[in-house]
C-alpha positions in Angstrom: 20.1 -25.6 29.3 23.5 -24.1 28.4 24.9 -22.0 31.2 24.8 -18.3 30.7 27.8 -16.0 31.0 28.3 -13.8 34.0 27.1 -10.2 33.4 29.8 -7.7 34.5 29.4 -4.0 35.5 30.2 -0.7 34.0 30.2 2.9 35.4 28.0 5.7 34.1 29.2 9.2 34.6 32.2 10.7 36.5 30.5 10.4 39.8 30.3 6.6 39.6 26.8 5.1 39.0 27.7 1.4 38.9 25.3 -0.6 36.8 25.2 -4.0 35.1 26.9 -3.9 31.7 23.7 -5.0 30.1 20.4 -3.4 31.1 16.7 -4.3 30.5 14.3 -2.0 28.7 10.9 -2.6 30.1 8.7 -0.5 27.8 7.4 -3.4 25.7 5.8 -4.9 28.8 3.3 -2.1 28.7 3.0 -0.6 25.2 4.1 -0.4 21.6 5.1 -4.0 20.7 1.7 -5.8 20.9 0.1 -7.6 23.8 2.2 -8.5 26.9 1.5 -11.1 29.5 1.8 -9.5 33.0 3.0 -12.6 34.7 5.6 -13.3 32.1 6.8 -9.7 32.2 7.2 -9.8 36.0 9.0 -13.2 35.7 11.3 -11.6 33.0 12.3 -8.8 35.4 13.0 -11.2 38.2 14.9 -13.5 35.9 17.0 -10.5 34.8 18.0 -9.9 38.4 18.9 -13.5 38.9 21.2 -13.3 35.8 22.9 -10.1 37.0 21.0 -7.8 34.7 20.2 -5.3 37.4 19.9 -2.0 35.5 16.2 -1.6 34.8 14.8 1.1 32.5 11.2 2.4 32.5 9.3 5.7 32.2 6.2 7.3 33.5 4.7 7.5 30.0 5.1 3.8 29.3 1.5 2.5 29.5 0.6 5.8 31.2 2.2 4.7 34.5 1.4 1.0 34.1 5.1 0.1 33.4 6.4 1.8 36.6 3.8 0.0 38.7 4.7 -3.3 37.0 8.4 -2.8 37.6 7.8 -1.8 41.2 5.8 -5.0 41.8 8.6 -7.1 40.1 11.4 -5.6 42.3 9.5 -5.7 45.6 11.8 -7.2 48.2 14.8 -6.9 45.8 15.2 -3.2 45.6 18.8 -3.4 46.9 19.8 -5.4 43.9 18.5 -2.9 41.3 19.8 0.2 39.6 16.5 1.8 38.7 16.1 4.3 35.9 12.9 6.2 35.0 12.0 9.2 32.9 9.6 12.2 32.8 8.5 14.9 30.5 6.4 13.1 27.8 2.7 12.6 28.1 0.0 11.6 25.6 -3.5 13.1 25.3 -6.7 11.3 24.6 -5.9 11.4 20.9 -2.5 9.8 21.4 -0.6 13.0 20.6 2.6 13.6 22.4 3.3 16.6 24.7 6.6 17.5 26.4 6.7 19.4 29.7 10.0 20.4 31.2 8.6 23.1 33.6 10.2 22.9 37.1 6.8 22.3 38.8 6.2 19.4 36.4 9.6 17.9 37.2 8.7 17.8 40.9 5.2 16.5 40.5 6.2 13.7 38.0 9.0 12.6 40.3 6.7 12.2 43.3 4.2 10.2 41.2 7.0 7.9 39.9 8.2 7.3 43.4 4.7 6.3 44.4 4.1 4.0 41.5 7.5 2.3 41.8 7.1 1.9 45.5 10.6 3.2 46.2 12.2 6.0 48.2 14.8 7.0 45.7 15.3 6.8 41.9 18.8 5.9 40.9 18.8 7.6 37.5 16.2 10.2 36.5 16.1 11.2 32.9 14.4 14.1 31.1 12.8 11.9 28.4 12.8 14.6 25.8 14.0 18.1 25.9 11.1 20.6 26.0 11.4 23.1 23.1 9.6 25.8 25.1 11.3 25.6 28.5 15.0 26.6 29.0 16.9 23.4 29.8 18.6 25.2 32.7 15.3 25.5 34.5 14.4 21.9 34.0 17.8 20.5 35.1 17.8 22.9 38.0 14.6 21.4 39.3 16.0 17.9 38.7 19.1 18.9 40.7 16.9 19.8 43.6 15.6 16.3 43.6 19.1 15.1 44.1 19.6 17.5 47.0 16.4 16.2 48.6 17.6 12.6 48.3 14.8 11.6 46.0 17.1 11.0 43.0 20.7 9.9 42.9 21.9 10.7 39.4 20.5 12.7 36.4 20.3 11.8 32.8 19.0 13.1 29.4 17.4 11.2 26.6 17.8 12.0 22.9 19.3 15.4 23.7 21.3 17.4 21.2 25.0 18.3 21.7 24.1 21.8 22.6 21.6 20.6 25.2 24.1 18.3 26.7 26.6 21.1 27.2 24.0 23.4 28.8 22.7 20.7 31.1 26.1 19.7 32.3 26.8 23.3 33.2 24.0 23.2 35.7 24.5 19.7 37.3 26.6 16.6 36.5 24.9 14.4 34.0 25.6 10.7 34.5 24.0 9.2 31.3 22.6 10.0 27.9 20.0 7.6 26.6 19.8 7.6 22.8 19.2 5.1 20.0 22.4 3.4 18.9 22.8 0.2 17.0 24.3 -1.3 13.8 21.5 0.4 11.8 21.3 3.7 13.8 24.7 5.4 14.1 23.6 9.0 14.0 24.8 9.5 17.6 28.4 9.1 16.4 28.4 12.3 14.2 28.5 14.8 17.1 26.5 13.9 20.2 28.7 11.0 21.3 31.9 13.1 21.4 30.2 15.9 23.3 28.8 13.4 25.9 32.2 11.9 26.4 33.8 15.3 26.8 31.6 15.8 29.8 32.2 12.3 31.2 28.6 11.2 30.4 27.9 7.5 30.0 25.9 6.2 27.0 22.8 4.1 27.4 21.7 2.9 23.9 18.1 2.0 23.5 16.8 -0.2 20.7 20.3 -1.7 20.3 18.6 -4.5 18.3 17.1 -2.1 15.9 13.6 -2.5 17.5 14.0 -6.2 17.1 14.9 -6.1 13.4 18.5 -7.1 13.9 17.5 -10.4 15.6 16.6 -11.7 12.2 13.2 -12.8 13.6 11.2 -10.3 11.5 11.0 -11.3 7.8 7.7 -9.6 6.8 5.6 -6.7 7.9 2.9 -9.2 8.5 5.0 -10.6 11.4 3.7 -7.6 13.5 0.6 -7.7 15.6 -2.2 -5.2 14.6 -1.3 -3.0 17.6 2.5 -3.1 17.1 3.7 0.4 16.4 6.3 -0.9 13.9 3.6 -1.4 11.4 3.7 2.3 10.7 7.4 2.9 11.3 9.4 4.3 8.3 12.0 1.5 8.4 9.5 -1.3 8.6 7.3 -0.4 5.7 7.4 -0.5 1.9 10.7 -0.6 0.0 12.7 0.4 3.1 11.7 -3.0 4.7 13.2 -4.9 1.8 16.4 -2.8 1.7 16.9 -3.3 5.4 16.4 -7.0 5.2 19.7 -7.2 3.2 21.5 -5.6 6.2 20.0 -8.3 8.5 21.1 -11.1 6.1 24.7 -9.8 6.3 24.6 -9.7 10.1 23.1 -13.2 10.2 25.9 -14.5 8.0 28.7 -13.2 10.3 26.8 -14.2 13.4 26.7 -17.8 12.1 30.5 -17.8 11.7 30.8 -16.6 15.3 28.5 -19.3 16.6 26.1 -16.5 17.8 22.6 -15.4 17.0 22.2 -12.2 14.9 20.9 -10.4 18.0 23.8 -11.4 20.1 26.2 -10.2 17.4 24.4 -6.8 17.2 24.5 -6.4 21.0 28.1 -7.4 21.2 28.9 -4.7 18.7 27.2 -2.1 20.9 29.0 -3.4 23.9 32.3 -3.1 22.1 31.8 0.7 21.6 33.4 1.5 25.0 33.4 0.8 28.7 31.1 3.8 29.1 28.3 2.2 27.0 25.5 0.2 28.6 22.8 -1.0 26.1 19.3 -1.7 27.4 17.7 -4.2 25.0 14.0 -4.4 25.7 12.1 -7.7 26.0 9.0 -9.0 27.8 10.0 -12.7 27.6 12.5 -14.7 29.5 13.8 -16.6 26.5 14.8 -13.4 24.7 16.4 -12.0 27.8 18.5 -15.1 28.1 19.5 -14.9 24.5 20.5 -11.3 25.0 22.7 -12.1 28.1 24.6 -14.5 25.8 25.9 -11.5 23.9 28.3 -10.6 26.7 30.4 -13.7 25.9 30.7 -12.9 22.2 34.2 -11.6 21.5 34.7 -9.5 18.4 38.1 -9.4 16.7 39.5 -6.3 14.9 38.6 -8.1 11.6 35.0 -8.7 12.9 34.6 -5.1 13.7 36.0 -4.0 10.3 33.5 -6.3 8.6 30.7 -4.9 10.6 31.7 -1.3 9.6 31.5 -2.4 6.0 28.1 -4.1 6.5 26.6 -1.3 8.6 28.3 2.1 8.0 26.6 5.2 9.4 23.4 5.9 7.4 23.0 2.3 6.1 19.4 1.9 7.1 16.6 2.9 4.8 13.9 5.1 6.3 13.9 7.6 9.2 14.2 6.8 12.9 10.8 8.3 13.6 7.7 9.3 11.7 8.4 12.8 13.2 12.0 13.7 12.8 11.8 16.4 15.4 11.4 13.7 18.1 15.2 13.3 18.3 18.1 15.4 19.5 16.1 18.1 21.0 17.0 21.7 21.9 15.4 24.2 24.2 15.2 28.0 24.1 17.8 30.1 25.8 16.8 31.8 29.0 15.1 35.2 28.3 14.7 34.3 24.6 
């Protein structure tokens, strides 16, 4: 097997959370992307650590706690190697409907539950998974800051927060990272949120940097998805949008071939090129895809390559929305006393 490149490190936030330059999103090991093999998932996490991919991302809502338990099992005996990130605030009821809870008492309860499932004494990076539209953000972040004071959490993060939310959160406690979708086909972040995050010294953790797998070129028809794969109903993977978006993938594939890379490696290399404060977390549940992703750190993009990619994938290039429910992204909360 061809040797894989060394994975370097990057720093998130002004207070210096040092993580691997490429992370591993673990959600698919428990939900959303069809069946997952538990043994292969655990082997993938351990292989990631062997390769220097030590920044692991999970959430208490992934598989309703299953994912945290799985990650905890996978890192047992190797906790010292890992930068461990998890999230709270989202839950789903029996009908699958999503609820967001940013109340201080929920912050504390959910953190304790995550620590138990993960089998650790401290969480390195604790995100509010989505901003609660009913609870002032200052109250939520204040409760998260108490966890830092208690030594249960090291750094705080936000996920899919608006520019206004970022400013308000940073006024309460330093925020190390903003997790949000960012890729060649999702560049919404660049309009406003990215600049505000950088003003406050907040690192960027792009999820779905491979366009939910689409930018790998492996998906050529909606029938490629398993029956229980959520992408079957996703706006970008259905109807006319699917065919339009395939043209984007074809252009990425062409440039990747010139570079001697896979389309996924090119897409990841582009995200990595966005700045030293950017740490993408491509998700996978299989070792072979993990190893392909690691190869992206060796792909060097020239100024001409980057210019061509801007032509291929300018902001707004993808057909279809990011979510079925547009309110799921860039959340705001009420002002105190409102």
